[in-house]
N, C-alpha and C positions, 0 to 999 in steps of 0.2 A: 650798396655802399660799402666802404671797406672798413676793416678793423687791424688792429695790431695781430702780426702774424701768429702769436702765441694766445690770441683768445679763442674761445670757442665758437664754431660757425654760428652765425645769427638764425633765428628762425623768421619765417615769414607766415603770416596769415592771409587767407584768401577767402573772398566771397565771389562765386563764379555764377554767371548766367549763360544760357544760349538760346537761340532763337529769334525770330524776327520780333522787333519793337521791346525788346528786353534791355538794349542798351540804354533806353531812357531810364528804365527803372535802376539800373546799376548807376548811372550818372546821379540820379536824385539820391540814391543810398549814399553815395559816396560825399555828395553836398552835406548830407546831414551828420556825418560822422563827426565825433567830439573825440579827439583822441588825446592821450596823455602826453605830456611834454617828452621829447625824445623819441617819438613815432612820427612817421609820415605814411600818407596812402597815395598810391597811383592806381590807375586803370590801364592794365596792360594785356591786351589780346583776350578781351571778355572776363577779366578776373578784376577784384579790388584786391591789391597786394599791400599789406601793411608791414613796413620794415623800421627797425631802429635806426635812428640817426648814426652815421659814422662817427668812430671815435678820433683819437688822435693822429694815427697814421694818414686816415682819410682826410682829415682837416689839412694836415701839413701839405700835401699833394695837391688838394683843391685849391687851397688858398695861394699856395705858390704859383699855380697854373693861373688863376684868374688875375693876380697882380701882374703876372709877366705878360699876359695876352692884352691887358689893358694898356700897358707901355707900348707894346706892337701896335696896337690900334691907335696911340698917340692922338687921344682926344679928338678923334674924327667923327663920323656918323654912326659908328658902332660901338658898342661897350660889351663886356663880360659880365655876366649875372651869375648869381648863386641864389639858394633859397628862395625859389620862385617857380611856381607850376608852369609847364609848357601844356596847352591844350590844343588837341587835334580833335574836332567835332566832340564825340562823346568819350575821348580818350584823354588822360592826364598822366603827364611824368613830371618827375622831380629830379632833374638831372644835377650832377654834381658841379657843372659849369656849362653855359652855353653863350652864345654870341647873338645880340638881337639889335636893333636900333636903339642908339643912344637916347632918343626922344621915343618914347614908346606910344605917343598918342596915335592913335587908328590902329594900333596892334595888340590892345589890351582887349581881352573878352569883354562882352557887354555887362556881365556881371562882376568884372573887376577880379575873378578868380586867378587869372594868370595872362601869359603872352600866348598869342597865337601861334601854333606851329608854323604858319606859312611865313612868319617874320624871324625865324630863326635858321641861322645859316651854319652852326656848327654846334654840336652837342659833345660834351665829354661825360663819361662814366668812369669812376675809379670802382674796379671789380671788387666783390664781396668774398669772403672764403666760403667754403662748403658747397655741396652738391645745388642746392637751391639757390644761391648765390650765383653760382656758374651758369646755371640754366638761365636764369633771369638777365643777367649781365651779357652773356655771350650769346644767346639765342633770341629769347622773346624781345627784348629791348632793341636788339639790332634788327630784327624783322620789323618792329613797330616804326623805328625811325627810317627806314628805307621805305617801308610802305606809306610814310608821311611825306616822303621827298626830301628829308633832310639833307643838304648837299653834302655835309661832312660829319663823320662820327667817328670819335677818338675813344678807345678803350685801354686805360691804364691798368694792368693787371699784376700786382704784387704776386699773385699765387700761380701764376702760369711759369713753371720753372723756376729760375732766378728772377723773374719778373720781366714782362714784355709790355710793349706799346704798340697797338694797332689802330692805324688811319684808314678808314672806310670812306670811298667817294664814289661819285658816279653811280647814284641810285636808280633802280628800275622799280618805281613804286607799284605797279600792276604785278609784280613778281614777288615785291618785299625783300630785295636782295640789294647789295652793293656790289658793282662789278669791278671796282678798283681797290684792293685790299693790300695794304703793305704793313707787314708786322716784323717788329724788330726786338731783339733782346734789350734790356737795361743796358747802358753804357754805349749804345749806338745812338746817335741823333737821327729823328724822323722829322720830316718837314711838312707842313700842312700845304697840300697842293693847290688850293683854290679858294676863292672867297675872300671876306674881309680880313681874314688872319693868314693869307696866302705868304709862304716864305717863313711862317713862324716855326721856331725849332723847339722840340721836345726832347730833353736829353736830361744828364744826371741833376743838372740845377733844379729840375722840377721831380723827377721820380726819386732821386737818391741813387746810390750805387745798387749794383745787383744784389739780390738777396744771397746771403753766403759769401758774397765776393769779399 
């Protein structure tokens, strides 16, 4: 999650497990959590990570993006979502925005906790400030999404220089990497290369101008 540039970096709490069979323990612990308002929990690479909900700058970018994607999708069979879990087996993410079927029937998990990752065509994250936020958004989540075979992953990063947008595609799930990576500075349009949002442009109308520009 992102925050205003002048804010202190967020902190993230973790509960970590390792070893065969402990994924289920972590999953049950995550489901039993009762968090105060303003926090959310994800399961990323064998850890439960608790993070604060993004503040103003995060909400502005995420909401502009979701509204623009919905217009691009034009009330077809796909829709842009926020504030919902994406579940991949015993892993859970809480993306800033993602694209999944407009009619989620058949794609919701049996317990209703979230949307199955297999139905998700694109995930967008807005980067967080600080070392921990950078590692989570640029490394751990990137590997997680590639490992789950999410076709397109977008990272909008206010804190990379004067701001960057990275579009990642062509995942290799067995290696947990994306093989097609296109990174541009704020102020340069970048286009989604495939999937329901193919041709959608991310530019200053969504990110705002470059930081310090």
